[in-house]
C-alpha positions as CSV (number, residue, x, y, z in Angstrom):
1,M,12.2,-12.8,-47.1
2,K,9.1,-14.9,-47.1
3,E,10.4,-16.7,-50.2
4,D,13.9,-17.4,-48.7
5,F,12.0,-18.6,-45.4
6,L,9.7,-20.8,-47.4
7,D,12.8,-22.1,-49.6
8,K,14.7,-23.1,-46.3
9,L,11.4,-24.7,-44.7
10,I,10.9,-26.9,-47.8
11,S,14.7,-28.0,-48.2
12,K,14.6,-29.0,-44.5
13,L,11.3,-30.9,-44.2
14,D,12.6,-34.3,-44.3
15,C,15.4,-33.6,-41.5
16,L,12.9,-31.4,-39.0
17,D,11.8,-33.0,-35.9
18,S,8.4,-32.3,-34.2
19,N,9.9,-29.4,-32.2
20,N,11.3,-27.7,-35.2
21,M,8.5,-28.2,-37.2
22,Q,6.2,-26.7,-34.7
23,A,8.5,-23.5,-34.6
24,F,8.4,-23.1,-38.1
25,I,4.5,-23.3,-38.2
26,L,4.3,-20.7,-35.6
27,H,6.4,-18.4,-37.7
28,L,4.2,-18.9,-40.6
29,V,1.1,-18.3,-38.5
30,K,2.7,-15.2,-37.0
31,D,3.5,-13.7,-40.6
32,K,0.0,-14.5,-41.8
33,G,-1.4,-12.7,-38.8
34,F,0.8,-9.8,-39.4
35,L,-0.3,-9.4,-43.0
36,E,-3.8,-10.2,-41.9
37,T,-3.6,-7.2,-39.6
38,I,-2.2,-4.9,-42.4
39,F,-5.1,-5.8,-44.9
40,N,-7.8,-5.3,-42.3
41,T,-6.5,-1.9,-41.3
42,I,-6.4,-0.2,-44.7
43,K,-9.4,1.5,-45.7
44,E,-9.6,0.1,-49.3
45,G,-11.6,-2.8,-49.8
46,I,-9.5,-5.7,-51.3
47,V,-11.0,-8.9,-53.0
48,V,-8.9,-11.4,-54.8
49,I,-11.1,-13.6,-57.2
50,D,-10.4,-16.2,-59.8
51,R,-11.6,-16.4,-63.5
52,K,-14.9,-17.9,-62.2
53,L,-15.6,-14.9,-60.1
54,H,-15.2,-17.0,-56.9
55,M,-13.8,-14.9,-53.9
56,Q,-10.5,-16.3,-52.6
57,Y,-9.7,-13.3,-50.0
58,T,-11.5,-10.3,-48.7
59,N,-10.1,-7.8,-46.2
60,K,-12.6,-6.2,-43.4
61,S,-13.1,-3.0,-45.6
62,A,-14.4,-5.1,-48.7
63,A,-16.6,-7.1,-46.3
64,D,-17.9,-4.1,-44.7
65,M,-18.6,-2.2,-48.1
66,L,-20.4,-5.1,-49.5
67,G,-21.9,-7.2,-46.7
68,I,-19.8,-10.2,-47.5
69,P,-20.3,-12.9,-45.0
70,D,-17.3,-14.5,-43.2
71,N,-17.6,-17.7,-45.1
72,I,-16.7,-16.7,-48.7
73,H,-16.4,-20.4,-49.9
74,E,-17.9,-20.7,-53.3
75,Q,-19.2,-17.3,-53.0
76,K,-19.1,-15.1,-56.2
77,I,-18.2,-11.4,-56.4
78,S,-21.0,-10.7,-58.8
79,K,-23.7,-11.6,-56.0
80,F,-22.3,-8.5,-54.1
81,L,-21.2,-6.1,-56.8
82,R,-24.1,-5.8,-59.1
83,G,-24.6,-3.8,-61.9
84,I,-21.2,-4.6,-63.5
85,D,-20.6,-6.2,-67.0
86,W,-18.5,-9.0,-65.8
87,K,-18.8,-10.8,-68.9
88,R,-17.2,-7.8,-70.8
89,I,-14.5,-7.3,-68.1
90,L,-13.3,-10.9,-67.9
91,Q,-14.4,-12.5,-71.5
92,E,-13.4,-15.9,-72.4
93,D,-10.3,-14.8,-74.1
94,E,-7.4,-15.1,-71.7
95,E,-6.0,-11.8,-73.0
96,E,-9.2,-9.9,-72.1
97,W,-8.3,-10.6,-68.5
98,Y,-5.6,-8.0,-68.9
99,R,-8.1,-5.1,-69.6
100,I,-7.5,-1.9,-67.6
101,S,-10.8,-1.4,-65.8
102,R,-12.1,1.5,-63.9
103,Q,-15.7,2.6,-63.3
104,D,-17.9,3.8,-60.4
105,V,-20.4,1.6,-59.0
106,K,-23.4,2.1,-56.7
107,V,-24.5,-0.5,-54.0
108,S,-27.5,-0.6,-51.9
109,Y,-26.4,-3.2,-49.3
110,P,-25.9,-3.2,-46.5
111,R,-26.1,0.9,-47.0
112,R,-26.2,2.9,-49.9
113,R,-22.7,3.6,-51.2
114,I,-20.8,4.7,-54.4
115,L,-17.6,2.7,-54.8
116,N,-15.0,3.4,-57.2
117,F,-14.0,0.1,-58.8
118,Y,-10.5,-1.2,-60.2
119,I,-9.6,-4.6,-61.1
120,I,-5.9,-5.5,-61.5
121,P,-4.6,-8.8,-62.7
122,H,-1.8,-10.8,-60.9
123,G,1.3,-10.7,-63.2
124,D,2.5,-13.9,-61.4
125,D,-0.7,-16.0,-61.4
126,Q,-2.7,-15.7,-64.7
127,E,-5.9,-17.2,-62.9
128,L,-6.4,-14.5,-60.3
129,A,-7.0,-10.8,-60.1
130,T,-7.5,-8.1,-57.3
131,I,-10.4,-5.8,-56.8
132,I,-9.6,-2.7,-55.0
133,L,-12.7,-0.8,-53.9
134,N,-12.6,2.7,-52.7
135,D,-15.7,4.2,-50.9
136,I,-16.3,7.6,-52.7
137,T,-19.6,8.3,-51.3
138,E,-18.8,11.3,-48.8
139,S,-16.2,12.8,-51.1
140,K,-18.3,12.8,-53.9
141,L,-21.1,14.5,-51.9
142,S,-18.8,17.0,-50.1
143,A,-16.7,17.8,-53.1
144,L,-19.4,18.2,-55.4
145,E,-20.6,21.8,-54.6
146,N,-16.8,23.3,-54.8
147,F,-16.2,21.2,-57.9
148,E,-19.0,22.5,-59.5
149,S,-18.2,26.1,-58.7
150,E,-14.6,26.0,-59.5
151,K,-15.4,24.3,-63.0
152,S,-18.3,26.7,-63.7
153,T,-15.9,29.9,-63.1
154,L,-13.1,28.4,-65.4
155,I,-15.5,27.1,-68.1
156,S,-17.4,30.3,-68.1
157,M,-14.4,32.3,-68.8
158,L,-13.2,30.1,-71.7
159,A,-16.9,30.2,-72.9
160,A,-16.9,33.9,-73.1
161,S,-13.5,33.9,-74.6
162,V,-14.7,31.5,-77.5
163,A,-17.8,33.2,-77.9
164,H,-16.2,36.5,-78.6
165,E,-13.1,35.3,-80.7
166,I,-15.1,32.8,-83.0
167,G,-18.8,33.8,-82.7
168,N,-18.5,37.4,-83.6
169,P,-16.4,36.7,-86.8
170,L,-18.9,34.1,-87.8
171,N,-21.9,36.4,-87.6
172,S,-19.6,39.1,-89.7
173,L,-19.0,36.4,-92.3
174,N,-22.8,35.5,-92.5
175,I,-23.6,39.2,-92.8
176,H,-21.3,39.7,-95.6
177,L,-22.2,36.7,-97.4
178,Q,-25.8,38.1,-97.3
179,L,-24.7,41.3,-98.5
180,L,-22.6,39.5,-101.4
181,E,-25.6,37.5,-102.3
182,R,-27.9,40.5,-102.6
183,H,-25.5,42.3,-104.7
184,H,-24.9,39.5,-107.0
185,R,-28.6,39.1,-107.4
186,S,-28.8,42.6,-108.2
187,V,-26.3,42.7,-111.0
188,N,-27.0,39.4,-112.6
189,E,-30.5,38.6,-114.6
190,K,-30.3,35.0,-114.1
191,P,-28.8,34.6,-110.6
192,A,-30.5,31.0,-110.2
193,D,-28.0,29.6,-113.0
194,D,-24.9,31.4,-111.8
195,E,-22.3,29.2,-110.2
196,A,-21.1,32.1,-108.0
197,L,-24.3,31.9,-106.5
198,D,-24.1,28.3,-105.4
199,M,-20.5,28.7,-103.9
200,I,-22.1,31.5,-101.7
201,N,-24.7,29.5,-100.5
202,V,-22.3,26.6,-99.8
203,A,-20.4,29.2,-97.9
204,K,-23.2,30.3,-95.9
205,S,-24.2,26.6,-95.1
206,E,-20.8,26.0,-93.6
207,V,-20.8,29.3,-91.5
208,K,-24.2,28.1,-90.3
209,R,-22.8,24.7,-89.5
210,L,-19.7,26.2,-87.6
211,D,-22.1,28.4,-85.7
212,L,-24.4,25.4,-84.7
213,I,-21.0,23.5,-83.4
214,I,-20.0,26.5,-81.2
215,T,-23.7,27.1,-79.9
216,Q,-23.8,23.3,-79.0
217,F,-20.4,23.6,-77.2
218,L,-21.0,26.6,-75.2
219,T,-24.6,25.3,-74.4
220,A,-23.0,22.0,-73.0
221,I,-20.2,23.5,-71.0
222,R,-22.2,26.1,-69.3
223,P,-23.5,25.2,-66.0
224,T,-27.2,25.0,-67.1
225,K,-29.5,22.5,-65.9
226,P,-30.7,19.7,-68.6
227,D,-34.1,20.3,-69.9
228,M,-35.3,16.9,-69.3
229,R,-37.6,15.3,-71.8
230,K,-38.5,11.8,-73.2
231,L,-35.8,10.9,-75.8
232,D,-35.0,8.3,-78.4
233,L,-31.5,7.5,-77.9
234,K,-31.2,5.8,-81.3
235,K,-32.4,8.9,-83.2
236,L,-29.8,11.0,-81.1
237,V,-26.9,8.7,-81.9
238,N,-27.9,8.4,-85.6
239,A,-28.3,12.3,-86.0
240,T,-24.9,12.6,-84.4
241,L,-23.3,10.0,-86.7
242,S,-24.8,11.8,-89.6
243,F,-23.5,15.1,-88.6
244,M,-19.9,13.5,-88.4
245,K,-20.3,11.3,-91.4
246,N,-17.8,13.5,-93.5
247,E,-15.1,13.2,-90.7
248,I,-15.7,9.6,-90.1
249,E,-15.4,8.7,-93.9
250,E,-12.0,11.0,-94.3
251,R,-10.4,8.9,-91.6
252,S,-11.4,5.5,-93.2
253,I,-13.3,4.5,-90.1
254,I,-16.2,1.8,-90.1
255,V,-18.9,2.5,-87.7
256,H,-20.9,-0.8,-86.7
257,C,-24.1,0.0,-84.8
258,K,-26.1,-2.7,-82.9
259,W,-29.5,-1.9,-81.3
260,P,-32.3,-3.9,-79.9
261,D,-35.4,-3.8,-81.9
262,V,-37.5,-2.2,-78.9
263,I,-35.5,0.5,-77.0
264,P,-37.5,2.3,-74.2
265,D,-37.3,6.2,-74.2
266,I,-34.8,7.9,-71.8
267,S,-35.0,11.0,-70.2
268,G,-32.6,13.6,-71.0
269,D,-31.4,17.2,-72.7
270,S,-31.2,16.6,-76.5
271,N,-28.7,19.1,-77.1
272,Q,-26.6,18.2,-74.1
273,L,-26.5,14.4,-75.0
274,K,-26.0,15.1,-78.6
275,Q,-22.7,16.9,-77.4
276,A,-21.6,14.2,-75.1
277,I,-22.1,11.5,-78.1
278,Y,-20.2,13.7,-80.2
279,N,-17.3,14.0,-78.0
280,L,-17.1,10.3,-77.3
281,I,-17.3,9.6,-81.3
282,K,-14.9,12.1,-82.2
283,N,-12.2,10.8,-79.3
284,A,-12.6,7.4,-80.6
285,S,-12.1,8.6,-84.3
286,Q,-9.2,10.7,-83.3
287,A,-7.8,7.6,-81.6
288,M,-7.7,6.1,-85.1
289,P,-5.7,8.3,-87.6
290,E,-4.9,5.3,-89.7
291,G,-8.5,3.9,-89.8
292,G,-10.2,1.5,-87.8
293,R,-13.6,0.6,-86.6
294,I,-16.1,2.3,-84.0
295,D,-18.6,-0.2,-82.4
296,V,-21.8,1.5,-81.2
297,T,-23.9,-1.0,-78.9
298,C,-27.0,-0.8,-77.0
299,T,-28.2,-3.3,-74.3
300,I,-30.9,-3.2,-71.8
301,D,-31.5,-4.8,-68.5
302,E,-34.0,-4.5,-65.7
303,D,-32.8,-1.1,-64.6
304,N,-30.5,0.5,-67.1
305,L,-30.1,1.4,-71.0
306,R,-26.3,1.1,-71.7
307,L,-24.7,2.5,-74.6
308,S,-21.3,1.3,-75.4
309,I,-18.9,3.4,-77.7
310,S,-15.6,1.3,-78.5
311,D,-12.9,2.0,-80.9
312,T,-9.8,-0.1,-82.1
313,G,-7.4,2.8,-81.5
314,C,-4.4,3.4,-79.3
315,G,-6.0,2.9,-75.8
316,I,-5.3,4.8,-72.5
317,L,-2.2,4.3,-70.5
318,A,-2.9,2.9,-67.0
319,K,-1.0,6.1,-65.3
320,D,-3.6,8.2,-67.2
321,M,-6.7,6.5,-66.4
322,G,-7.3,8.4,-63.4
323,N,-6.8,11.8,-65.0
324,I,-8.8,11.5,-68.1
325,F,-11.6,13.4,-66.6
326,E,-9.7,16.4,-65.4
327,P,-10.0,19.7,-67.2
328,Y,-7.2,20.2,-69.9
329,F,-5.6,16.9,-69.3
330,T,-4.8,15.5,-72.9
331,R,-2.2,13.5,-74.8
332,K,-3.2,15.0,-78.2
333,R,-1.0,17.7,-79.7
334,A,-4.0,20.0,-80.7
335,G,-6.4,18.7,-78.0
336,T,-8.1,21.0,-75.3
337,G,-8.4,18.4,-72.5
338,L,-12.4,19.5,-72.3
339,G,-14.0,16.7,-74.1
340,L,-14.3,14.1,-71.5
341,M,-14.8,16.5,-68.8
342,I,-17.9,17.7,-70.5
343,V,-19.0,14.4,-71.3
344,E,-18.6,13.3,-67.6
345,R,-20.5,16.3,-66.2
346,I,-23.5,16.0,-68.7
347,V,-23.7,12.3,-67.8
348,R,-23.8,13.0,-64.2
349,E,-26.3,15.8,-64.5
350,H,-28.5,13.3,-66.4
351,G,-28.3,10.9,-63.4
352,A,-26.5,8.3,-65.5
353,E,-23.1,6.4,-64.9
354,L,-20.1,6.6,-66.9
355,A,-17.7,3.6,-67.0
356,V,-14.5,3.3,-69.3
357,E,-12.3,0.1,-70.0
358,S,-9.0,0.3,-72.1
359,E,-5.9,-1.7,-73.3
360,P,-3.1,0.3,-74.7
361,G,-2.5,-0.5,-78.4
362,K,-5.8,-2.5,-78.6
363,G,-8.6,0.2,-78.0
364,T,-11.0,1.7,-75.5
365,V,-14.7,1.5,-74.8
366,F,-16.8,4.1,-73.0
367,I,-20.2,2.9,-71.4
368,V,-22.9,5.3,-70.3
369,S,-25.6,3.7,-68.3
370,F,-29.1,5.6,-68.3
371,P,-31.5,4.7,-65.7
372,L,-34.7,3.6,-67.2
373,Y,-37.9,5.4,-66.2
374,S,-40.5,3.3,-68.1
375,Q,-41.7,-0.2,-67.3
376,R,-39.4,-3.2,-68.4
377,V,-39.4,-4.1,-72.1
378,K,-39.4,-7.4,-73.5
379,L,-36.6,-7.5,-75.9
380,L,-36.5,-9.1,-79.4
381,P,-33.5,-10.2,-81.4
382,S,-30.8,-7.5,-82.2
383,S,-30.8,-6.1,-85.6
384,E,-27.3,-5.1,-87.0
385,T,-26.4,-2.3,-89.3
386,V,-22.6,-1.7,-90.8
387,V,-21.7,1.6,-92.0
388,K,-18.6,2.3,-94.4
389,N,-17.6,5.1,-96.4
390,K,-20.7,6.4,-98.3
391,S,-23.3,4.0,-96.9
392,K,-26.0,5.2,-94.7
393,I,-25.4,5.7,-91.0
C-alpha cells in the first residue's frame, strides 16, 4: 500500500497544487508517525546501520538498552555495543555482510545487561543491515536455576546409563586382557619378542583410551563445579589436537593454528575445557566429510582472550541457529545432540562467553571469550603453524 501511494504521488507531482501537496505530505507524516509508534512500542531493540557502522535509525527500546542519545547523526554502533568483533562480522568482502551472526553481549551502560544480538542484512538494500537486540538479563537469571536442575536430572540419567553400558564392559575387557597377557607370558620363554604380546598391549592401550574418553565425557556432563586453576590455553588446545590427530588425518583435514607469541594464563578446569575444545573440533571435522580446513586462532584485547575455531564445512541453517545449544537437537544421523550443550555449559561455568557465526555452505566459527585475570600483556607479532596429515600438531 505504501509503494502504491508513493508511486501515485510521484506520478502526480507536476500537476499537484499546494493544497493537494499539503494533503499528501500530511498523509506521509501520519504513516511515519504510525510506524514510529509501532517500533517504539515493541520491546526488542532495533538499530539500522550502514556498512561503516553508522546508525541510521534506532527505536526507543534500543536507545534505552544502550544509552543512545536522540541525535544519532554520525554515531557508530561500535561505540555502544562493545566487545563485538565488528571486523569479523562485516569484513571488507561484500559477501561477508550476509553472514548469519548470533551471540550474547554484556553491556554496562546505562546499566548492566545481557543482550542477545542478531544482525540481519537487508535483502533490498545491500548497504544496510538491521541489528535486533533482546534484553535477556532477567530471563537468564530467573531461568538459570530451573535450567540447571532439569538438565542435571536428564544428563545424570544418561551418564549413569552410559557408565553402566559402556564402562563395565571396558573394565571386563581390560581385566581379561591382563589375564591373557599373564597366561601368554607363563607359556612362552621369550614373550618380549612375541608378536601376540604386542597385539595384546595395543588392545590394552585402546581400551585405556576409550575409558579416558568416557571418563572425560561423564566428568564434563555431570553438574560439578570446575576446579579452577591457572591454565595455558595453547597447551590445552595442542593436547586436544594431538589426541584427535588420527581422526583429523583420516578426514583429510588441514589444521591451521595462529597464536600470539605471548599468551596470558586463563583460569579454568583442564579436563572440562579439553572436553569443550574436543567437542568444537569434532563438530568442525564432522561438518567436512570430504576434507577441508580448521582454523584455530587466538586473539587478546584488554579484557578477554578469544579462541576461535572455524571450519569450511556445511554451515548452520538460519532456522536452526536458535536451537543448536538445546539438548538432543542435531541434524547428524548418528549425532546425540549433546555436544554443543556440553560446550555451552562448560563455557558458562567458566565465566566465559560463547558466540557463533555461520553461513550455510561456507562454514562456521565458534568464538570462546575468556576473561583475563592477569595484567594486560603486550603482544608480539604472531607466529603461525600449518598442520597437514602426518605433520606435528
